[in-house]
PDB file of N, CA, C and O in Angstrom, chain B, residues numbered from 101:
ATOM      1  N   MET B 101       2.357 -44.552 -59.619  1.00  0.00           N
ATOM      2  CA  MET B 101       0.713 -44.552 -59.759  1.00  0.00           C
ATOM      3  C   MET B 101       1.019 -42.310 -58.863  1.00  0.00           C
ATOM      4  O   MET B 101       1.749 -42.041 -57.908  1.00  0.00           O
ATOM      5  N   PRO B 102       0.157 -41.294 -59.682  1.00  0.00           N
ATOM      6  CA  PRO B 102       0.865 -40.598 -59.675  1.00  0.00           C
ATOM      7  C   PRO B 102      -0.628 -40.517 -58.122  1.00  0.00           C
ATOM      8  O   PRO B 102      -1.636 -41.219 -58.043  1.00  0.00           O
ATOM      9  N   PHE B 103      -0.221 -39.555 -57.284  1.00  0.00           N
ATOM     10  CA  PHE B 103      -1.177 -39.698 -55.983  1.00  0.00           C
ATOM     11  C   PHE B 103      -1.220 -40.642 -55.190  1.00  0.00           C
ATOM     12  O   PHE B 103      -1.864 -40.468 -54.156  1.00  0.00           O
ATOM     13  N   ALA B 104      -0.784 -41.487 -55.340  1.00  0.00           N
ATOM     14  CA  ALA B 104      -1.471 -43.155 -54.097  1.00  0.00           C
ATOM     15  C   ALA B 104      -1.188 -43.237 -53.107  1.00  0.00           C
ATOM     16  O   ALA B 104      -1.083 -44.371 -52.640  1.00  0.00           O
ATOM     17  N   ARG B 105      -0.879 -41.915 -52.153  1.00  0.00           N
ATOM     18  CA  ARG B 105       0.310 -41.826 -51.560  1.00  0.00           C
ATOM     19  C   ARG B 105      -0.762 -40.395 -51.191  1.00  0.00           C
ATOM     20  O   ARG B 105      -0.460 -39.720 -50.207  1.00  0.00           O
ATOM     21  N   GLY B 106      -1.678 -40.102 -51.814  1.00  0.00           N
ATOM     22  CA  GLY B 106      -2.016 -38.755 -51.126  1.00  0.00           C
ATOM     23  C   GLY B 106      -1.295 -37.518 -51.493  1.00  0.00           C
ATOM     24  O   GLY B 106      -0.168 -37.822 -51.884  1.00  0.00           O
ATOM     25  N   GLY B 107      -1.493 -36.282 -51.520  1.00  0.00           N
ATOM     26  CA  GLY B 107      -0.945 -34.788 -52.350  1.00  0.00           C
ATOM     27  C   GLY B 107      -2.358 -34.164 -52.392  1.00  0.00           C
ATOM     28  O   GLY B 107      -3.511 -34.453 -52.073  1.00  0.00           O
ATOM     29  N   VAL B 108      -1.769 -33.315 -52.865  1.00  0.00           N
ATOM     30  CA  VAL B 108      -1.778 -31.716 -53.596  1.00  0.00           C
ATOM     31  C   VAL B 108      -2.054 -30.848 -55.148  1.00  0.00           C
ATOM     32  O   VAL B 108      -1.116 -30.332 -55.757  1.00  0.00           O
ATOM     33  N   VAL B 109      -3.135 -30.810 -55.519  1.00  0.00           N
ATOM     34  CA  VAL B 109      -3.646 -29.902 -56.588  1.00  0.00           C
ATOM     35  C   VAL B 109      -3.396 -28.898 -56.846  1.00  0.00           C
ATOM     36  O   VAL B 109      -3.909 -27.935 -56.276  1.00  0.00           O
ATOM     37  N   GLN B 110      -2.313 -28.772 -58.022  1.00  0.00           N
ATOM     38  CA  GLN B 110      -2.664 -26.792 -57.561  1.00  0.00           C
ATOM     39  C   GLN B 110      -3.780 -25.752 -58.144  1.00  0.00           C
ATOM     40  O   GLN B 110      -4.309 -24.674 -57.873  1.00  0.00           O
ATOM     41  N   GLY B 111      -3.786 -27.014 -59.335  1.00  0.00           N
ATOM     42  CA  GLY B 111      -4.650 -26.337 -60.342  1.00  0.00           C
ATOM     43  C   GLY B 111      -5.446 -27.386 -60.923  1.00  0.00           C
ATOM     44  O   GLY B 111      -5.578 -28.517 -60.455  1.00  0.00           O
ATOM     45  N   PRO B 112      -6.181 -26.749 -62.408  1.00  0.00           N
ATOM     46  CA  PRO B 112      -7.121 -27.903 -63.170  1.00  0.00           C
ATOM     47  C   PRO B 112      -5.566 -28.392 -63.197  1.00  0.00           C
ATOM     48  O   PRO B 112      -4.413 -27.963 -63.162  1.00  0.00           O
ATOM     49  N   THR B 113      -6.176 -29.341 -63.266  1.00  0.00           N
ATOM     50  CA  THR B 113      -5.584 -30.920 -63.150  1.00  0.00           C
ATOM     51  C   THR B 113      -6.541 -31.944 -64.453  1.00  0.00           C
ATOM     52  O   THR B 113      -7.735 -31.652 -64.371  1.00  0.00           O
ATOM     53  N   MET B 114      -6.234 -33.142 -65.697  1.00  0.00           N
ATOM     54  CA  MET B 114      -7.497 -34.005 -66.351  1.00  0.00           C
ATOM     55  C   MET B 114      -6.286 -34.465 -65.376  1.00  0.00           C
ATOM     56  O   MET B 114      -5.243 -33.889 -65.065  1.00  0.00           O
ATOM     57  N   PHE B 115      -7.134 -36.440 -64.808  1.00  0.00           N
ATOM     58  CA  PHE B 115      -6.962 -37.354 -64.825  1.00  0.00           C
ATOM     59  C   PHE B 115      -8.041 -38.107 -65.401  1.00  0.00           C
ATOM     60  O   PHE B 115      -9.139 -37.638 -65.702  1.00  0.00           O
ATOM     61  N   PRO B 116      -7.516 -39.808 -65.597  1.00  0.00           N
ATOM     62  CA  PRO B 116      -8.238 -40.809 -66.314  1.00  0.00           C
ATOM     63  C   PRO B 116      -8.853 -40.774 -65.185  1.00  0.00           C
ATOM     64  O   PRO B 116      -8.378 -40.391 -64.116  1.00  0.00           O
ATOM     65  N   MET B 117     -10.489 -41.379 -65.494  1.00  0.00           N
ATOM     66  CA  MET B 117     -11.462 -42.141 -64.761  1.00  0.00           C
ATOM     67  C   MET B 117     -12.180 -42.137 -65.544  1.00  0.00           C
ATOM     68  O   MET B 117     -12.714 -41.253 -66.214  1.00  0.00           O
ATOM     69  N   ARG B 118     -12.311 -44.578 -65.446  1.00  0.00           N
ATOM     70  CA  ARG B 118     -13.847 -45.265 -66.120  1.00  0.00           C
ATOM     71  C   ARG B 118     -12.863 -44.515 -67.523  1.00  0.00           C
ATOM     72  O   ARG B 118     -13.527 -43.630 -68.061  1.00  0.00           O
ATOM     73  N   GLY B 119     -11.950 -44.642 -67.948  1.00  0.00           N
ATOM     74  CA  GLY B 119     -12.103 -44.799 -69.773  1.00  0.00           C
ATOM     75  C   GLY B 119     -12.587 -43.003 -70.340  1.00  0.00           C
ATOM     76  O   GLY B 119     -12.489 -42.713 -71.532  1.00  0.00           O
ATOM     77  N   ALA B 120     -13.097 -41.942 -69.271  1.00  0.00           N
ATOM     78  CA  ALA B 120     -12.224 -41.197 -70.053  1.00  0.00           C
ATOM     79  C   ALA B 120     -12.082 -40.496 -69.409  1.00  0.00           C
ATOM     80  O   ALA B 120     -11.898 -41.196 -68.414  1.00  0.00           O
ATOM     81  N   THR B 121     -11.908 -38.513 -68.735  1.00  0.00           N
ATOM     82  CA  THR B 121     -11.104 -38.035 -68.449  1.00  0.00           C
ATOM     83  C   THR B 121     -11.885 -36.693 -67.910  1.00  0.00           C
ATOM     84  O   THR B 121     -12.659 -35.894 -68.437  1.00  0.00           O
ATOM     85  N   GLY B 122     -11.014 -36.906 -65.942  1.00  0.00           N
ATOM     86  CA  GLY B 122     -11.806 -35.713 -65.064  1.00  0.00           C
ATOM     87  C   GLY B 122     -11.391 -34.812 -64.687  1.00  0.00           C
ATOM     88  O   GLY B 122     -10.351 -35.325 -64.275  1.00  0.00           O
ATOM     89  N   LEU B 123     -11.311 -34.034 -64.499  1.00  0.00           N
ATOM     90  CA  LEU B 123     -10.815 -32.947 -64.390  1.00  0.00           C
ATOM     91  C   LEU B 123     -11.001 -32.392 -62.677  1.00  0.00           C
ATOM     92  O   LEU B 123     -12.092 -32.077 -62.201  1.00  0.00           O
ATOM     93  N   MET B 124      -9.708 -32.363 -61.926  1.00  0.00           N
ATOM     94  CA  MET B 124      -9.979 -32.066 -60.962  1.00  0.00           C
ATOM     95  C   MET B 124      -9.400 -30.528 -60.597  1.00  0.00           C
ATOM     96  O   MET B 124      -9.019 -30.011 -61.646  1.00  0.00           O
ATOM     97  N   GLY B 125      -9.193 -29.539 -59.325  1.00  0.00           N
ATOM     98  CA  GLY B 125      -8.924 -28.130 -58.831  1.00  0.00           C
ATOM     99  C   GLY B 125      -8.662 -27.013 -59.712  1.00  0.00           C
ATOM    100  O   GLY B 125      -7.772 -26.229 -60.043  1.00  0.00           O
ATOM    101  N   GLU B 126     -10.052 -27.366 -59.963  1.00  0.00           N
ATOM    102  CA  GLU B 126     -10.970 -26.439 -61.598  1.00  0.00           C
ATOM    103  C   GLU B 126     -11.062 -25.358 -60.687  1.00  0.00           C
ATOM    104  O   GLU B 126     -11.443 -24.349 -61.281  1.00  0.00           O
ATOM    105  N   ALA B 127     -10.876 -25.180 -59.548  1.00  0.00           N
ATOM    106  CA  ALA B 127     -11.647 -23.924 -58.561  1.00  0.00           C
ATOM    107  C   ALA B 127     -10.562 -23.782 -57.359  1.00  0.00           C
ATOM    108  O   ALA B 127     -10.682 -23.378 -56.202  1.00  0.00           O
ATOM    109  N   GLY B 128      -9.417 -24.294 -58.126  1.00  0.00           N
ATOM    110  CA  GLY B 128      -7.965 -24.432 -56.294  1.00  0.00           C
ATOM    111  C   GLY B 128      -7.998 -25.167 -56.124  1.00  0.00           C
ATOM    112  O   GLY B 128      -8.678 -26.176 -56.314  1.00  0.00           O
ATOM    113  N   PRO B 129      -6.306 -24.479 -55.171  1.00  0.00           N
ATOM    114  CA  PRO B 129      -6.206 -26.236 -54.559  1.00  0.00           C
ATOM    115  C   PRO B 129      -7.423 -27.557 -53.906  1.00  0.00           C
ATOM    116  O   PRO B 129      -8.414 -27.543 -53.176  1.00  0.00           O
ATOM    117  N   GLU B 130      -6.722 -28.492 -54.591  1.00  0.00           N
ATOM    118  CA  GLU B 130      -7.409 -29.486 -54.196  1.00  0.00           C
ATOM    119  C   GLU B 130      -7.221 -30.847 -53.193  1.00  0.00           C
ATOM    120  O   GLU B 130      -6.726 -31.721 -53.906  1.00  0.00           O
ATOM    121  N   ALA B 131      -7.363 -31.206 -52.235  1.00  0.00           N
ATOM    122  CA  ALA B 131      -6.588 -32.206 -51.827  1.00  0.00           C
ATOM    123  C   ALA B 131      -6.481 -33.548 -52.298  1.00  0.00           C
ATOM    124  O   ALA B 131      -7.277 -33.468 -53.234  1.00  0.00           O
ATOM    125  N   ILE B 132      -5.989 -34.950 -52.326  1.00  0.00           N
ATOM    126  CA  ILE B 132      -5.913 -36.653 -52.529  1.00  0.00           C
ATOM    127  C   ILE B 132      -5.411 -36.568 -51.500  1.00  0.00           C
ATOM    128  O   ILE B 132      -4.308 -36.134 -51.169  1.00  0.00           O
ATOM    129  N   LEU B 133      -6.493 -37.130 -50.760  1.00  0.00           N
ATOM    130  CA  LEU B 133      -6.769 -38.058 -49.640  1.00  0.00           C
ATOM    131  C   LEU B 133      -7.079 -39.602 -49.390  1.00  0.00           C
ATOM    132  O   LEU B 133      -8.242 -39.992 -49.288  1.00  0.00           O
ATOM    133  N   PRO B 134      -5.513 -40.837 -49.256  1.00  0.00           N
ATOM    134  CA  PRO B 134      -6.223 -41.669 -49.807  1.00  0.00           C
ATOM    135  C   PRO B 134      -7.488 -42.293 -48.480  1.00  0.00           C
ATOM    136  O   PRO B 134      -7.659 -41.785 -47.371  1.00  0.00           O
ATOM    137  N   LEU B 135      -8.162 -43.420 -49.019  1.00  0.00           N
ATOM    138  CA  LEU B 135      -8.932 -44.035 -48.289  1.00  0.00           C
ATOM    139  C   LEU B 135      -9.328 -45.375 -47.216  1.00  0.00           C
ATOM    140  O   LEU B 135     -10.006 -46.251 -47.752  1.00  0.00           O
ATOM    141  N   ALA B 136      -9.150 -45.480 -46.511  1.00  0.00           N
ATOM    142  CA  ALA B 136      -8.674 -46.757 -45.320  1.00  0.00           C
ATOM    143  C   ALA B 136     -10.139 -47.888 -45.028  1.00  0.00           C
ATOM    144  O   ALA B 136     -11.105 -47.215 -45.387  1.00  0.00           O
ATOM    145  N   ARG B 137     -10.626 -49.215 -44.560  1.00  0.00           N
ATOM    146  CA  ARG B 137     -11.358 -49.138 -43.853  1.00  0.00           C
ATOM    147  C   ARG B 137     -11.306 -49.506 -43.182  1.00  0.00           C
ATOM    148  O   ARG B 137     -10.581 -50.497 -43.264  1.00  0.00           O
ATOM    149  N   GLY B 138     -11.805 -49.304 -42.033  1.00  0.00           N
ATOM    150  CA  GLY B 138     -11.462 -49.259 -40.337  1.00  0.00           C
ATOM    151  C   GLY B 138     -11.874 -50.652 -40.406  1.00  0.00           C
ATOM    152  O   GLY B 138     -12.249 -51.328 -41.364  1.00  0.00           O
ATOM    153  N   ALA B 139     -11.699 -50.971 -39.000  1.00  0.00           N
ATOM    154  CA  ALA B 139     -12.091 -52.545 -38.592  1.00  0.00           C
ATOM    155  C   ALA B 139     -13.674 -52.145 -37.178  1.00  0.00           C
ATOM    156  O   ALA B 139     -13.935 -52.589 -36.060  1.00  0.00           O
ATOM    157  N   ASP B 140     -14.110 -51.450 -37.801  1.00  0.00           N
ATOM    158  CA  ASP B 140     -16.005 -51.058 -37.480  1.00  0.00           C
ATOM    159  C   ASP B 140     -16.589 -50.891 -39.511  1.00  0.00           C
ATOM    160  O   ASP B 140     -17.285 -50.010 -40.016  1.00  0.00           O
ATOM    161  N   GLY B 141     -15.874 -52.246 -40.245  1.00  0.00           N
ATOM    162  CA  GLY B 141     -16.044 -51.608 -41.324  1.00  0.00           C
ATOM    163  C   GLY B 141     -16.326 -49.682 -42.944  1.00  0.00           C
ATOM    164  O   GLY B 141     -16.347 -49.426 -44.148  1.00  0.00           O
ATOM    165  N   ARG B 142     -16.421 -49.205 -41.902  1.00  0.00           N
ATOM    166  CA  ARG B 142     -16.694 -47.288 -42.786  1.00  0.00           C
ATOM    167  C   ARG B 142     -15.293 -47.143 -42.870  1.00  0.00           C
ATOM    168  O   ARG B 142     -14.400 -47.228 -42.027  1.00  0.00           O
ATOM    169  N   LEU B 143     -15.304 -46.898 -44.117  1.00  0.00           N
ATOM    170  CA  LEU B 143     -14.163 -45.809 -44.555  1.00  0.00           C
ATOM    171  C   LEU B 143     -14.151 -44.438 -44.471  1.00  0.00           C
ATOM    172  O   LEU B 143     -14.911 -43.492 -44.265  1.00  0.00           O
ATOM    173  N   GLY B 144     -12.964 -44.695 -44.717  1.00  0.00           N
ATOM    174  CA  GLY B 144     -12.546 -43.180 -44.658  1.00  0.00           C
ATOM    175  C   GLY B 144     -11.695 -42.837 -44.554  1.00  0.00           C
ATOM    176  O   GLY B 144     -10.784 -43.483 -45.072  1.00  0.00           O
ATOM    177  N   VAL B 145     -11.332 -41.481 -43.757  1.00  0.00           N
ATOM    178  CA  VAL B 145      -9.001 -41.040 -44.125  1.00  0.00           C
ATOM    179  C   VAL B 145      -8.401 -41.839 -42.483  1.00  0.00           C
ATOM    180  O   VAL B 145      -8.595 -41.645 -41.283  1.00  0.00           O
ATOM    181  N   ALA B 146      -7.876 -42.465 -43.042  1.00  0.00           N
ATOM    182  CA  ALA B 146      -6.695 -42.694 -41.858  1.00  0.00           C
ATOM    183  C   ALA B 146      -5.403 -42.155 -41.138  1.00  0.00           C
ATOM    184  O   ALA B 146      -4.264 -42.286 -41.588  1.00  0.00           O
ATOM    185  N   GLY B 147      -5.643 -41.702 -40.285  1.00  0.00           N
ATOM    186  CA  GLY B 147      -5.007 -40.479 -39.842  1.00  0.00           C
ATOM    187  C   GLY B 147      -3.195 -41.018 -39.061  1.00  0.00           C
ATOM    188  O   GLY B 147      -3.476 -41.708 -38.081  1.00  0.00           O
ATOM    189  N   PRO B 148      -2.348 -40.964 -39.132  1.00  0.00           N
ATOM    190  CA  PRO B 148      -0.847 -41.780 -39.220  1.00  0.00           C
ATOM    191  C   PRO B 148      -0.858 -41.416 -37.542  1.00  0.00           C
ATOM    192  O   PRO B 148      -1.333 -40.378 -37.082  1.00  0.00           O
ATOM    193  N   GLY B 149      -0.334 -42.323 -36.872  1.00  0.00           N
ATOM    194  CA  GLY B 149       0.110 -42.289 -35.603  1.00  0.00           C
ATOM    195  C   GLY B 149      -1.694 -42.848 -34.854  1.00  0.00           C
ATOM    196  O   GLY B 149      -1.643 -43.626 -33.901  1.00  0.00           O
ATOM    197  N   GLY B 150      -2.816 -42.491 -35.254  1.00  0.00           N
ATOM    198  CA  GLY B 150      -3.836 -42.874 -34.134  1.00  0.00           C
ATOM    199  C   GLY B 150      -4.737 -41.990 -33.356  1.00  0.00           C
ATOM    200  O   GLY B 150      -5.595 -42.296 -32.528  1.00  0.00           O
ATOM    201  N   GLY B 151      -4.282 -40.575 -33.893  1.00  0.00           N
ATOM    202  CA  GLY B 151      -4.782 -40.556 -32.702  1.00  0.00           C
ATOM    203  C   GLY B 151      -3.614 -39.677 -31.855  1.00  0.00           C
ATOM    204  O   GLY B 151      -2.400 -39.864 -31.934  1.00  0.00           O
ATOM    205  N   ALA B 152      -4.434 -38.476 -30.865  1.00  0.00           N
ATOM    206  CA  ALA B 152      -2.959 -37.238 -30.620  1.00  0.00           C
ATOM    207  C   ALA B 152      -1.812 -37.412 -29.351  1.00  0.00           C
ATOM    208  O   ALA B 152      -1.110 -36.623 -28.719  1.00  0.00           O
ATOM    209  N   GLY B 153      -1.990 -38.654 -29.342  1.00  0.00           N
ATOM    210  CA  GLY B 153      -0.817 -39.007 -28.135  1.00  0.00           C
ATOM    211  C   GLY B 153      -1.623 -39.323 -27.044  1.00  0.00           C
ATOM    212  O   GLY B 153      -2.844 -39.477 -27.031  1.00  0.00           O
ATOM    213  N   PRO B 154      -0.604 -39.425 -25.880  1.00  0.00           N
ATOM    214  CA  PRO B 154      -1.544 -39.443 -25.058  1.00  0.00           C
ATOM    215  C   PRO B 154      -1.887 -37.654 -24.486  1.00  0.00           C
ATOM    216  O   PRO B 154      -1.672 -36.566 -25.020  1.00  0.00           O
ATOM    217  N   VAL B 155      -2.560 -38.098 -23.046  1.00  0.00           N
ATOM    218  CA  VAL B 155      -3.517 -36.567 -22.176  1.00  0.00           C
ATOM    219  C   VAL B 155      -3.514 -36.888 -20.352  1.00  0.00           C
ATOM    220  O   VAL B 155      -4.021 -37.679 -19.557  1.00  0.00           O
ATOM    221  N   GLN B 156      -3.012 -36.246 -20.352  1.00  0.00           N
ATOM    222  CA  GLN B 156      -2.776 -36.054 -19.114  1.00  0.00           C
ATOM    223  C   GLN B 156      -4.551 -35.517 -18.316  1.00  0.00           C
ATOM    224  O   GLN B 156      -5.103 -34.459 -18.617  1.00  0.00           O
ATOM    225  N   VAL B 157      -5.132 -36.543 -17.312  1.00  0.00           N
ATOM    226  CA  VAL B 157      -6.194 -35.716 -16.050  1.00  0.00           C
ATOM    227  C   VAL B 157      -5.518 -35.897 -15.200  1.00  0.00           C
ATOM    228  O   VAL B 157      -5.012 -36.942 -14.791  1.00  0.00           O
ATOM    229  N   VAL B 158      -5.429 -34.589 -14.758  1.00  0.00           N
ATOM    230  CA  VAL B 158      -5.310 -33.736 -13.421  1.00  0.00           C
ATOM    231  C   VAL B 158      -7.511 -33.210 -13.484  1.00  0.00           C
ATOM    232  O   VAL B 158      -8.310 -32.395 -13.946  1.00  0.00           O
ATOM    233  N   MET B 159      -7.363 -34.739 -12.431  1.00  0.00           N
ATOM    234  CA  MET B 159      -8.996 -33.777 -11.270  1.00  0.00           C
ATOM    235  C   MET B 159      -8.625 -33.333  -9.237  1.00  0.00           C
ATOM    236  O   MET B 159      -7.972 -33.883  -8.350  1.00  0.00           O
ATOM    237  N   ASN B 160      -9.240 -32.436  -9.303  1.00  0.00           N
ATOM    238  CA  ASN B 160      -8.831 -31.809  -8.039  1.00  0.00           C
ATOM    239  C   ASN B 160     -10.562 -32.277  -6.776  1.00  0.00           C
ATOM    240  O   ASN B 160     -11.332 -31.319  -6.851  1.00  0.00           O
ATOM    241  N   ILE B 161     -11.027 -33.181  -6.011  1.00  0.00           N
ATOM    242  CA  ILE B 161     -11.340 -33.413  -4.937  1.00  0.00           C
ATOM    243  C   ILE B 161     -11.182 -32.634  -4.032  1.00  0.00           C
ATOM    244  O   ILE B 161     -10.036 -32.532  -3.596  1.00  0.00           O
ATOM    245  N   THR B 162     -12.177 -31.874  -3.472  1.00  0.00           N
ATOM    246  CA  THR B 162     -12.397 -30.754  -1.925  1.00  0.00           C
ATOM    247  C   THR B 162     -14.291 -32.093  -1.091  1.00  0.00           C
ATOM    248  O   THR B 162     -15.309 -32.761  -1.269  1.00  0.00           O
ATOM    249  N   THR B 163     -13.301 -31.494  -0.261  1.00  0.00           N
ATOM    250  CA  THR B 163     -14.942 -32.366   1.015  1.00  0.00           C
ATOM    251  C   THR B 163     -13.969 -31.422   2.528  1.00  0.00           C
ATOM    252  O   THR B 163     -13.008 -31.054   3.204  1.00  0.00           O
ATOM    253  N   PRO B 164     -15.236 -31.546   2.160  1.00  0.00           N
ATOM    254  CA  PRO B 164     -15.116 -30.875   3.997  1.00  0.00           C
ATOM    255  C   PRO B 164     -14.361 -32.378   4.766  1.00  0.00           C
ATOM    256  O   PRO B 164     -13.261 -32.300   5.314  1.00  0.00           O
ATOM    257  N   ASP B 165     -15.285 -33.925   4.678  1.00  0.00           N
ATOM    258  CA  ASP B 165     -15.665 -34.357   5.039  1.00  0.00           C
ATOM    259  C   ASP B 165     -15.337 -36.220   4.346  1.00  0.00           C
ATOM    260  O   ASP B 165     -15.723 -36.764   3.311  1.00  0.00           O
ATOM    261  N   VAL B 166     -14.564 -36.669   5.380  1.00  0.00           N
ATOM    262  CA  VAL B 166     -14.097 -38.230   4.426  1.00  0.00           C
ATOM    263  C   VAL B 166     -15.431 -38.716   4.198  1.00  0.00           C
ATOM    264  O   VAL B 166     -15.787 -39.315   3.183  1.00  0.00           O
ATOM    265  N   GLN B 167     -16.300 -38.375   5.389  1.00  0.00           N
ATOM    266  CA  GLN B 167     -17.079 -39.809   5.160  1.00  0.00           C
ATOM    267  C   GLN B 167     -18.397 -38.947   4.225  1.00  0.00           C
ATOM    268  O   GLN B 167     -19.293 -39.545   4.820  1.00  0.00           O
ATOM    269  N   GLY B 168     -19.250 -37.940   3.153  1.00  0.00           N
ATOM    270  CA  GLY B 168     -20.003 -37.883   2.898  1.00  0.00           C
ATOM    271  C   GLY B 168     -18.851 -37.812   1.480  1.00  0.00           C
ATOM    272  O   GLY B 168     -19.494 -37.951   0.439  1.00  0.00           O
ATOM    273  N   PHE B 169     -17.579 -37.661   1.267  1.00  0.00           N
ATOM    274  CA  PHE B 169     -17.052 -37.846   0.182  1.00  0.00           C
ATOM    275  C   PHE B 169     -16.740 -39.718   0.339  1.00  0.00           C
ATOM    276  O   PHE B 169     -16.837 -40.232  -0.775  1.00  0.00           O
ATOM    277  N   ALA B 170     -16.515 -40.419   1.091  1.00  0.00           N
ATOM    278  CA  ALA B 170     -16.886 -42.032   0.820  1.00  0.00           C
ATOM    279  C   ALA B 170     -18.265 -42.581   0.551  1.00  0.00           C
ATOM    280  O   ALA B 170     -18.722 -43.617   0.068  1.00  0.00           O
ATOM    281  N   ARG B 171     -18.921 -41.042   1.254  1.00  0.00           N
ATOM    282  CA  ARG B 171     -20.597 -41.398   0.507  1.00  0.00           C
ATOM    283  C   ARG B 171     -20.998 -41.399  -1.424  1.00  0.00           C
ATOM    284  O   ARG B 171     -21.788 -42.033  -2.123  1.00  0.00           O
ATOM    285  N   SER B 172     -20.195 -40.570  -1.628  1.00  0.00           N
ATOM    286  CA  SER B 172     -19.825 -40.056  -3.193  1.00  0.00           C
ATOM    287  C   SER B 172     -18.940 -40.935  -4.027  1.00  0.00           C
ATOM    288  O   SER B 172     -18.613 -40.548  -5.149  1.00  0.00           O
ATOM    289  N   GLN B 173     -18.607 -41.872  -3.649  1.00  0.00           N
ATOM    290  CA  GLN B 173     -17.539 -41.687  -4.853  1.00  0.00           C
ATOM    291  C   GLN B 173     -17.254 -42.102  -5.581  1.00  0.00           C
ATOM    292  O   GLN B 173     -16.259 -41.969  -6.294  1.00  0.00           O
ATOM    293  N   THR B 174     -19.021 -43.445  -5.598  1.00  0.00           N
ATOM    294  CA  THR B 174     -19.582 -44.536  -6.749  1.00  0.00           C
ATOM    295  C   THR B 174     -19.815 -42.925  -7.804  1.00  0.00           C
ATOM    296  O   THR B 174     -19.118 -42.851  -8.816  1.00  0.00           O
ATOM    297  N   GLN B 175     -20.257 -42.388  -7.660  1.00  0.00           N
ATOM    298  CA  GLN B 175     -20.735 -41.615  -8.135  1.00  0.00           C
ATOM    299  C   GLN B 175     -19.864 -40.641  -8.638  1.00  0.00           C
ATOM    300  O   GLN B 175     -20.045 -40.039  -9.696  1.00  0.00           O
ATOM    301  N   ILE B 176     -18.697 -40.453  -7.698  1.00  0.00           N
ATOM    302  CA  ILE B 176     -17.800 -39.215  -8.762  1.00  0.00           C
ATOM    303  C   ILE B 176     -16.922 -40.374 -10.048  1.00  0.00           C
ATOM    304  O   ILE B 176     -16.461 -40.255 -11.183  1.00  0.00           O
ATOM    305  N   ALA B 177     -17.080 -41.502  -8.975  1.00  0.00           N
ATOM    306  CA  ALA B 177     -16.504 -42.862  -9.897  1.00  0.00           C
ATOM    307  C   ALA B 177     -17.086 -42.626 -11.768  1.00  0.00           C
ATOM    308  O   ALA B 177     -16.650 -42.822 -12.902  1.00  0.00           O
ATOM    309  N   ALA B 178     -18.656 -41.944 -10.894  1.00  0.00           N
ATOM    310  CA  ALA B 178     -19.035 -42.936 -12.585  1.00  0.00           C
ATOM    311  C   ALA B 178     -19.014 -41.640 -13.415  1.00  0.00           C
ATOM    312  O   ALA B 178     -18.664 -41.796 -14.585  1.00  0.00           O
ATOM    313  N   GLN B 179     -19.356 -40.253 -12.984  1.00  0.00           N
ATOM    314  CA  GLN B 179     -19.556 -38.772 -14.044  1.00  0.00           C
ATOM    315  C   GLN B 179     -17.796 -39.274 -14.359  1.00  0.00           C
ATOM    316  O   GLN B 179     -17.669 -40.049 -15.308  1.00  0.00           O
ATOM    317  N   MET B 180     -16.504 -38.870 -13.622  1.00  0.00           N
ATOM    318  CA  MET B 180     -15.474 -39.296 -14.108  1.00  0.00           C
ATOM    319  C   MET B 180     -14.512 -39.779 -15.310  1.00  0.00           C
ATOM    320  O   MET B 180     -13.589 -39.468 -16.064  1.00  0.00           O
ATOM    321  N   GLY B 181     -16.050 -41.450 -14.647  1.00  0.00           N
ATOM    322  CA  GLY B 181     -15.913 -42.069 -16.038  1.00  0.00           C
ATOM    323  C   GLY B 181     -16.379 -41.949 -17.830  1.00  0.00           C
ATOM    324  O   GLY B 181     -16.124 -42.161 -19.016  1.00  0.00           O
ATOM    325  N   ARG B 182     -17.204 -41.457 -16.848  1.00  0.00           N
ATOM    326  CA  ARG B 182     -18.194 -41.025 -18.212  1.00  0.00           C
ATOM    327  C   ARG B 182     -17.893 -39.083 -18.759  1.00  0.00           C
ATOM    328  O   ARG B 182     -18.528 -38.707 -19.744  1.00  0.00           O
ATOM    329  N   ALA B 183     -16.914 -38.022 -18.027  1.00  0.00           N
ATOM    330  CA  ALA B 183     -16.073 -37.367 -18.365  1.00  0.00           C
ATOM    331  C   ALA B 183     -15.364 -37.735 -19.472  1.00  0.00           C
ATOM    332  O   ALA B 183     -15.736 -37.641 -20.642  1.00  0.00           O
ATOM    333  N   LEU B 184     -13.870 -38.345 -18.874  1.00  0.00           N
ATOM    334  CA  LEU B 184     -12.906 -38.733 -20.234  1.00  0.00           C
ATOM    335  C   LEU B 184     -13.515 -39.185 -21.181  1.00  0.00           C
ATOM    336  O   LEU B 184     -13.260 -38.600 -22.233  1.00  0.00           O
ATOM    337  N   ALA B 185     -14.654 -40.484 -21.293  1.00  0.00           N
ATOM    338  CA  ALA B 185     -14.941 -40.530 -22.477  1.00  0.00           C
ATOM    339  C   ALA B 185     -15.069 -40.473 -23.046  1.00  0.00           C
ATOM    340  O   ALA B 185     -14.591 -41.019 -24.041  1.00  0.00           O
ATOM    341  N   ARG B 186     -16.286 -39.333 -22.845  1.00  0.00           N
ATOM    342  CA  ARG B 186     -16.529 -38.382 -23.686  1.00  0.00           C
ATOM    343  C   ARG B 186     -15.441 -37.581 -24.390  1.00  0.00           C
ATOM    344  O   ARG B 186     -15.598 -37.062 -25.495  1.00  0.00           O
ATOM    345  N   GLY B 187     -14.351 -37.523 -23.684  1.00  0.00           N
ATOM    346  CA  GLY B 187     -13.232 -36.491 -24.177  1.00  0.00           C
ATOM    347  C   GLY B 187     -11.804 -37.187 -24.915  1.00  0.00           C
ATOM    348  O   GLY B 187     -10.792 -36.677 -25.397  1.00  0.00           O
ATOM    349  N   GLN B 188     -12.314 -38.736 -24.727  1.00  0.00           N
ATOM    350  CA  GLN B 188     -11.686 -39.605 -25.829  1.00  0.00           C
ATOM    351  C   GLN B 188     -12.900 -40.186 -27.445  1.00  0.00           C
ATOM    352  O   GLN B 188     -12.567 -40.870 -28.413  1.00  0.00           O
ATOM    353  N   ARG B 189     -13.526 -39.902 -27.302  1.00  0.00           N
ATOM    354  CA  ARG B 189     -14.445 -39.656 -28.881  1.00  0.00           C
ATOM    355  C   ARG B 189     -14.321 -38.177 -29.240  1.00  0.00           C
ATOM    356  O   ARG B 189     -14.677 -37.929 -30.392  1.00  0.00           O
ATOM    357  N   ASN B 190     -13.812 -36.929 -28.371  1.00  0.00           N
ATOM    358  CA  ASN B 190     -13.806 -35.691 -28.708  1.00  0.00           C
ATOM    359  C   ASN B 190     -12.403 -35.430 -28.995  1.00  0.00           C
ATOM    360  O   ASN B 190     -12.145 -34.320 -29.462  1.00  0.00           O
ATOM    361  N   ARG B 191     -11.053 -36.594 -28.720  1.00  0.00           N
ATOM    362  CA  ARG B 191     -10.186 -36.271 -28.969  1.00  0.00           C
ATOM    363  C   ARG B 191      -9.721 -35.860 -31.206  1.00  0.00           C
ATOM    364  O   ARG B 191      -8.611 -35.444 -31.539  1.00  0.00           O
TER     365      ARG B 191
END
């Protein structure tokens, strides 16, 4: 079956659709993308490999005194966790 795995149509192309005929690529190149239903039930385009790969994050924290850092450690960890989660969502 043509385009079962996706592809690009470069110009006007007729195709069968529900007993009739459809037209794609009439305004120029068009992409055909197979859809997949995710674990959450949403239908969309599935990318190979599931992401951009590993990411290295370096965080440098400078503090004038150890006691001040110890008091702020929980707050800093929470902020870092939120920033990393936000970055993961935006990949």
